[in-house]
C-alpha positions in Angstrom: 332.2 77.4 139.5 332.6 79.1 142.9 331.1 77.7 145.9 330.5 74.3 144.4 332.5 71.0 144.4 330.8 69.7 141.5 332.7 69.0 138.3 332.2 71.1 135.2 332.9 70.0 131.7 336.2 71.6 130.3 336.6 69.9 127.0 334.9 67.6 124.5 335.4 64.9 121.9 333.4 64.8 118.7 332.8 62.2 116.0 333.0 62.8 112.3 329.6 64.4 112.1 330.5 66.9 114.9 328.5 65.2 117.5 329.7 65.2 121.2 330.8 61.7 122.1 333.0 62.3 125.3 333.7 64.9 128.0 336.7 65.9 130.1 335.7 67.2 133.4 337.7 69.8 135.7 339.0 67.0 137.8 340.5 65.3 134.7 337.9 62.5 134.4 337.0 61.3 131.0 333.4 60.4 130.5 331.5 58.8 127.6 328.5 60.6 126.5 326.3 57.9 128.4 328.4 58.3 131.6 328.1 62.1 131.3 324.4 61.9 130.9 324.1 59.7 134.2 326.4 62.1 136.1 324.3 65.2 135.1 321.0 63.7 135.8 322.4 62.7 139.3 323.5 66.4 139.9 327.2 65.7 139.9 328.1 68.0 137.0 327.3 71.8 137.2 326.4 74.0 134.3 324.8 71.3 132.2 321.2 69.9 132.0 319.6 67.0 130.4 316.4 67.4 128.2 314.3 65.1 126.1 314.4 65.6 122.4 311.5 65.4 120.0 312.8 62.1 118.9 312.4 60.8 122.7 316.1 60.6 123.4 317.8 62.3 126.3 320.6 65.0 125.4 322.8 67.1 127.2 323.1 71.0 126.9 324.7 73.6 128.7 322.6 75.7 131.0 321.1 78.9 129.3 323.0 81.6 130.7 323.4 83.8 127.7 327.1 83.1 127.2 327.6 81.2 124.0 331.4 80.7 124.9 330.4 78.1 127.6 328.1 76.2 125.2 329.1 72.4 125.0 329.9 72.7 121.4 332.1 75.7 122.0 334.3 74.0 124.6 337.8 72.8 123.4 338.4 69.5 121.8 340.6 66.9 123.6 342.5 63.9 122.3 
């Protein structure tokens, strides 16, 4: 993102159920879901926010900007 030095997520890994399990950042770091959640909550990742689901767990989602192409589920898969 212009004007920010925060990382953004550029790719994801998913499990067999299609759930997100890991993230690759714009600086090349690989973060587990738990690590990514901590970094988002600390404000070090741009374009993503954490929210509490109905089940009481905390989840990640892309900021609502009306652009479905940058949703976390739409990011490329990395190995």
